[in-house]
C-alpha positions as CSV (number, residue, x, y, z in Angstrom):
1,X,-32.6,-13.4,-9.6
2,X,-29.1,-14.1,-11.6
3,X,-28.3,-10.7,-11.9
4,X,-28.8,-10.0,-8.3
5,X,-26.5,-13.0,-7.3
6,X,-23.6,-11.9,-9.5
7,X,-23.9,-8.2,-8.2
8,X,-23.5,-9.5,-4.5
9,X,-20.8,-11.6,-5.6
10,X,-18.8,-9.2,-7.1
11,X,-19.3,-6.8,-4.1
12,X,-18.4,-9.6,-1.8
13,X,-15.2,-10.0,-3.9
14,X,-14.6,-6.5,-4.0
15,X,-14.6,-6.4,0.0
16,X,-12.2,-8.8,0.5
17,X,-10.1,-7.3,-2.3
18,X,-10.4,-4.0,-0.2
19,X,-9.4,-6.1,3.1
20,X,-6.3,-7.9,1.2
21,X,-5.1,-4.6,0.1
22,X,-5.5,-2.6,3.6
23,X,-3.3,-5.8,4.9
24,X,-0.9,-5.6,2.2
25,X,-0.6,-1.7,2.9
26,X,0.4,-2.4,6.6
27,X,2.2,-5.7,6.4
28,X,3.9,-6.2,3.4
29,X,6.9,-4.1,2.5
30,X,6.6,-3.9,-1.0
31,X,2.9,-2.9,-0.8
32,X,3.9,-0.1,1.7
33,X,6.7,1.0,-0.4
34,X,4.5,1.2,-3.5
35,X,1.7,3.2,-1.6
36,X,4.6,5.5,-0.3
37,X,6.0,6.3,-3.8
38,X,2.9,7.3,-5.4
39,X,1.9,9.4,-2.4
40,X,5.4,11.6,-2.3
41,X,5.5,12.1,-6.2
42,X,2.2,13.2,-6.4
43,X,1.3,15.1,-3.3
44,X,5.0,15.8,-2.7
45,X,5.7,19.0,-0.1
46,X,2.4,20.4,-0.7
47,X,-0.5,21.1,-3.0
48,X,-0.6,24.8,-3.9
49,X,-3.9,26.8,-4.4
50,X,-3.1,29.8,-6.5
51,X,-6.1,32.6,-6.4
52,X,-6.6,35.0,-9.0
53,X,-8.3,37.9,-7.2
54,X,-6.4,41.0,-8.0
55,X,-7.5,43.4,-5.5
56,X,-5.4,43.2,-2.4
57,X,-8.1,43.9,0.3
58,X,-10.2,41.2,-1.3
59,X,-7.2,38.8,-1.9
60,X,-6.5,39.5,2.1
61,X,-10.0,38.3,2.7
62,X,-9.4,35.2,1.2
63,X,-6.3,34.3,2.5
64,X,-7.0,35.1,6.0
65,X,-10.5,32.6,5.5
66,X,-7.9,29.7,3.8
67,X,-5.4,30.1,6.9
68,X,-8.3,29.5,9.3
69,X,-9.9,26.4,7.4
70,X,-6.9,25.0,6.1
71,X,-5.5,24.8,9.7
72,X,-9.0,23.5,11.0
73,X,-9.0,20.6,8.3
74,X,-5.3,19.9,8.9
75,X,-5.0,20.5,5.0
76,X,-1.8,18.7,3.8
77,X,-2.5,15.5,6.0
78,X,-6.0,15.4,4.5
79,X,-5.0,15.3,0.9
80,X,-2.4,12.9,1.7
81,X,-4.8,10.6,3.3
82,X,-7.2,11.0,0.4
83,X,-4.5,10.0,-1.7
84,X,-3.5,6.8,0.2
85,X,-7.1,5.7,0.4
86,X,-7.9,6.3,-3.4
87,X,-4.8,4.0,-4.3
88,X,-5.5,1.6,-1.3
89,X,-9.2,1.1,-1.6
90,X,-9.7,2.1,-5.3
91,X,-12.1,4.8,-4.1
92,X,-12.4,7.8,-1.5
93,X,-15.7,8.8,0.2
94,X,-15.3,12.7,1.8
95,X,-18.4,13.9,3.4
96,X,-19.0,17.7,3.6
97,X,-19.6,18.9,7.2
98,X,-20.3,21.8,9.4
99,X,-18.6,21.8,12.9
100,X,-20.1,23.4,15.9
101,X,-17.9,26.5,15.7
102,X,-19.6,27.0,12.3
103,X,-16.4,26.0,10.2
104,X,-16.6,23.9,7.3
105,X,-14.9,20.6,7.4
106,X,-14.5,16.8,5.7
107,X,-14.8,13.2,7.3
108,X,-13.9,10.2,5.5
109,X,-16.6,7.5,5.3
110,X,-15.5,4.0,5.1
111,X,-15.9,2.1,1.9
112,X,-17.5,-0.8,3.9
113,X,-20.3,1.6,5.3
114,X,-21.4,2.3,1.6
115,X,-24.2,-0.5,1.3
116,X,-27.4,-1.2,0.1
117,X,-30.3,-0.6,2.8
118,X,-32.6,-3.3,3.6
119,X,-35.3,-1.6,1.4
120,X,-34.0,-0.3,-1.9
121,X,-35.3,0.7,-5.3
122,X,-34.3,-0.5,-8.6
123,X,-31.6,2.2,-9.0
124,X,-29.7,1.5,-5.9
125,X,-26.8,-0.9,-6.1
126,X,-23.7,-1.3,-4.0
127,X,-24.9,1.5,-1.6
128,X,-25.1,4.2,-4.7
129,X,-28.4,5.4,-5.9
130,X,-28.4,6.6,-9.8
131,X,-30.3,8.7,-11.7
132,X,-32.8,6.3,-14.0
133,X,-32.2,8.7,-16.8
134,X,-28.3,8.6,-16.4
135,X,-25.9,5.7,-15.5
136,X,-23.3,8.2,-14.6
137,X,-25.4,10.7,-12.3
138,X,-25.8,10.0,-8.5
139,X,-28.7,10.9,-6.5
140,X,-27.6,9.8,-3.0
141,X,-25.4,7.6,-1.1
142,X,-26.8,5.2,1.2
143,X,-24.3,4.9,4.5
144,X,-24.6,2.4,7.1
145,X,-24.5,3.7,10.6
146,X,-24.8,0.8,13.2
147,X,-28.0,-0.9,12.3
148,X,-29.6,2.0,10.3
149,X,-28.8,3.4,7.0
150,X,-28.6,7.3,6.5
151,X,-29.2,8.5,3.0
152,X,-27.0,11.3,1.9
153,X,-27.5,13.6,-0.9
154,X,-25.0,13.3,-3.7
155,X,-24.2,17.1,-3.2
156,X,-22.8,16.2,0.2
157,X,-20.6,13.6,-0.8
158,X,-17.0,13.8,-2.8
159,X,-16.6,10.2,-4.4
160,X,-13.3,9.6,-6.0
161,X,-13.2,6.4,-7.8
162,X,-9.7,4.5,-9.8
163,X,-9.3,1.7,-12.1
164,X,-13.1,1.4,-13.2
165,X,-15.1,3.2,-16.1
166,X,-17.2,6.2,-15.6
167,X,-20.4,4.4,-15.3
168,X,-19.4,1.8,-12.9
169,X,-20.4,2.8,-9.4
170,X,-17.0,1.5,-7.2
171,X,-13.6,1.8,-7.8
172,X,-11.0,-1.2,-7.4
173,X,-7.7,-0.9,-5.4
174,X,-4.4,-0.1,-7.3
175,X,-2.7,-3.0,-5.7
176,X,-5.2,-5.6,-7.0
177,X,-2.8,-6.8,-9.9
178,X,0.4,-7.2,-7.5
179,X,-1.1,-9.0,-4.7
180,X,-0.4,-12.0,-5.9
181,X,3.0,-11.2,-6.7
182,X,3.3,-10.2,-3.0
183,X,2.3,-13.5,-1.9
184,X,5.0,-15.4,-4.5
185,X,7.5,-12.9,-3.2
186,X,7.1,-13.7,0.3
187,X,7.3,-17.6,-0.5
188,X,10.4,-16.8,-2.4
189,X,12.1,-15.2,0.3
190,X,11.2,-17.8,3.0
191,X,12.3,-20.4,0.9
192,X,15.5,-18.6,0.3
193,X,16.1,-18.2,4.2
194,X,15.7,-21.8,4.5
195,X,18.1,-22.6,1.8
196,X,20.7,-20.5,3.2
197,X,20.1,-22.0,6.6
198,X,20.8,-25.4,5.2
199,X,23.8,-24.1,3.5
200,X,25.4,-22.8,6.4
201,X,24.5,-26.0,8.5
202,X,27.8,-27.8,7.9
203,X,27.8,-31.8,8.8
204,X,31.1,-32.9,10.8
205,X,31.6,-36.7,9.9
206,X,33.9,-38.4,11.7
207,X,35.7,-41.6,10.2
208,X,37.2,-44.3,12.1
209,X,39.8,-46.4,10.4
210,X,39.9,-50.1,11.6
211,X,37.8,-52.8,12.8
212,X,34.4,-52.3,14.8
213,X,36.6,-53.2,18.0
214,X,38.2,-49.8,17.3
215,X,35.0,-47.9,17.0
216,X,33.6,-49.2,20.3
217,X,36.6,-48.3,22.0
218,X,36.5,-44.8,20.7
219,X,32.8,-44.6,21.8
220,X,33.7,-46.0,25.1
221,X,36.3,-43.4,25.7
222,X,33.6,-40.6,25.0
223,X,31.2,-42.0,27.3
224,X,33.4,-42.1,30.1
225,X,34.1,-38.0,29.6
226,X,30.5,-37.3,29.6
227,X,29.1,-35.9,32.9
228,X,25.4,-36.8,32.6
229,X,23.5,-40.0,31.2
230,X,21.8,-37.5,28.8
231,X,25.2,-36.5,27.1
232,X,26.2,-40.4,26.6
233,X,23.5,-40.8,24.1
234,X,24.3,-38.0,22.0
235,X,27.8,-36.1,20.3
236,X,28.1,-32.8,22.0
237,X,27.6,-30.0,19.3
238,X,30.9,-28.0,18.5
239,X,31.2,-24.6,19.5
240,X,32.5,-21.8,17.3
241,X,36.6,-21.9,17.5
242,X,36.5,-25.3,18.7
243,X,39.7,-27.1,17.7
244,X,39.7,-31.0,17.2
245,X,42.7,-33.0,17.7
246,X,42.1,-36.2,16.1
247,X,43.8,-39.7,17.6
248,X,45.4,-41.9,15.4
249,X,42.8,-43.8,13.2
250,X,40.4,-41.0,13.3
251,X,39.6,-38.6,10.2
252,X,37.1,-35.5,10.1
253,X,35.2,-34.3,7.2
254,X,33.1,-31.4,6.9
255,X,30.2,-31.7,4.0
256,X,28.0,-29.4,2.9
257,X,24.9,-30.2,1.1
258,X,25.0,-30.2,-2.8
259,X,22.4,-27.6,-3.6
260,X,22.7,-26.0,-6.8
261,X,20.0,-23.0,-6.6
262,X,22.0,-20.1,-8.5
263,X,19.0,-19.8,-10.9
264,X,16.6,-19.3,-7.9
265,X,18.6,-15.9,-7.0
266,X,17.2,-14.2,-10.2
267,X,13.4,-15.3,-9.4
268,X,13.1,-12.8,-6.6
269,X,14.1,-9.8,-8.8
270,X,11.7,-11.2,-11.6
271,X,9.1,-10.9,-9.2
272,X,9.8,-7.4,-8.3
273,X,10.1,-6.5,-12.0
274,X,6.4,-7.8,-12.4
275,X,5.5,-5.5,-9.7
276,X,7.0,-2.6,-11.1
277,X,5.7,-3.3,-14.7
278,X,2.3,-3.8,-13.4
279,X,2.1,-0.3,-11.3
280,X,4.2,1.4,-14.3
281,X,7.2,2.2,-12.0
282,X,11.1,1.9,-12.3
283,X,12.4,-1.1,-11.2
284,X,14.5,0.7,-8.6
285,X,11.3,2.4,-7.4
286,X,10.2,-1.4,-6.4
287,X,13.4,-3.0,-5.5
288,X,15.3,0.1,-4.1
289,X,18.5,-1.8,-5.5
290,X,20.5,1.5,-6.9
291,X,23.6,-0.6,-7.0
292,X,23.6,-1.2,-10.7
293,X,22.0,2.4,-11.8
294,X,23.7,5.3,-12.7
295,X,22.6,9.1,-13.4
296,X,21.7,8.5,-17.1
297,X,19.8,5.2,-16.7
298,X,17.9,6.3,-13.7
299,X,16.5,9.7,-15.4
300,X,15.6,7.6,-18.4
301,X,13.7,5.0,-16.5
302,X,11.9,7.7,-14.5
303,X,10.5,9.6,-17.6
304,X,7.4,6.7,-18.1
305,X,6.8,7.1,-14.1
306,X,6.8,11.0,-14.3
307,X,3.9,11.0,-17.0
308,X,2.1,8.6,-14.8
309,X,2.6,10.7,-11.7
310,X,1.6,13.6,-14.1
311,X,-1.7,11.7,-15.0
312,X,-2.6,10.8,-11.3
313,X,-2.3,15.0,-10.3
314,X,-4.5,15.7,-13.4
315,X,-7.0,13.2,-11.7
316,X,-6.9,14.2,-8.1
317,X,-7.2,17.8,-9.2
318,X,-10.9,17.2,-9.8
319,X,-11.6,16.3,-6.3
320,X,-9.4,18.5,-5.0
321,X,-10.9,21.4,-6.7
322,X,-14.2,20.3,-5.3
323,X,-13.1,20.7,-1.8
324,X,-11.4,24.0,-2.4
325,X,-14.7,25.2,-3.9
326,X,-16.7,24.2,-1.3
327,X,-14.3,25.8,1.3
328,X,-14.4,29.0,-0.4
329,X,-18.3,28.8,-1.1
330,X,-18.6,28.3,2.8
331,X,-16.8,31.5,3.4
332,X,-18.8,33.5,1.3
333,X,-22.0,31.9,3.2
334,X,-20.4,32.7,6.6
335,X,-19.5,36.4,5.1
336,X,-15.9,36.2,5.6
337,X,-15.7,36.7,2.2
338,X,-17.6,39.2,0.2
339,X,-19.9,38.6,-2.3
340,X,-17.9,40.1,-5.3
341,X,-14.6,38.6,-4.5
342,X,-13.3,36.8,-7.6
343,X,-13.2,32.9,-6.2
344,X,-11.4,31.3,-9.3
345,X,-8.0,29.6,-8.6
346,X,-5.5,27.0,-9.7
347,X,-4.3,24.0,-8.3
348,X,-0.6,23.1,-8.8
349,X,2.1,20.5,-7.2
350,X,5.7,20.8,-6.9
351,X,7.9,20.0,-9.9
352,X,8.6,15.9,-9.9
353,X,12.4,16.2,-10.9
354,X,14.9,18.9,-10.0
């Protein structure tokens, strides 16, 4: 009973975490910027598939089929969304389907839809059924469709997960570590705006020299020039460019609040530096502040990020390879490609730095 409650609580927290990550990707400037940075450097202009077939006629068969299915699947946007979902949700589910016209295609499955059915066996948890003899071999995925659950064979699903161990069923969002920093940065930014508003609201103090009788006389003169009863009870706010002519015995002083918050200016940058550290990115990629950067320092700071992008490219090469192999196999099944064609290929990415 205790293990079941812990698993349920863990799944609930993961669902809440995905919702928070999704919200940050849409509404938080830093969250959207970080995700876009990963997509731009991992995908770049496109992902290139190089086929090894040497025979020109057979190669043309592959290219003709590849042109057809990439157009049907909108290949570039498919891969781009796959990367975004993986980073944003911590995982991506892609189902292999065959369209009415017989062409192979893919459909994304929302992570929330992969869940435990009301009646499940001991090997099913978090919507994923494992081989009882192997904790890393998936047998089926249970997907909720309205009020029913469909058990989909693992061969029909491409499941890519991030930031977890191999024997963990579900992935965790890339923004998990920086979500608290997003909230801190927003509060800091709001506080800075309030601080600047206070600083720019300069109080104008009028000092009247003399006796209380002189003050009452000046008050009466002001009331006699007011046009409405409401204006008699308060001073008019001065408009920009107003020229004040002080009468004898009156002195005007402009006072500003004595707020010493010079250290607070660095706090926002420190928060963004923590975001950059958590994501393994150069600070300029998060702050977008290149004012203090030069070519040499930028290139040096990019080196660790380049290694990280190369690592992610290798990770995504695995699901991309599964996608290409299935599409080519469907081409053979549809007899658009001959049986004796060499279907081996390489997946390459654009250079990270020119």
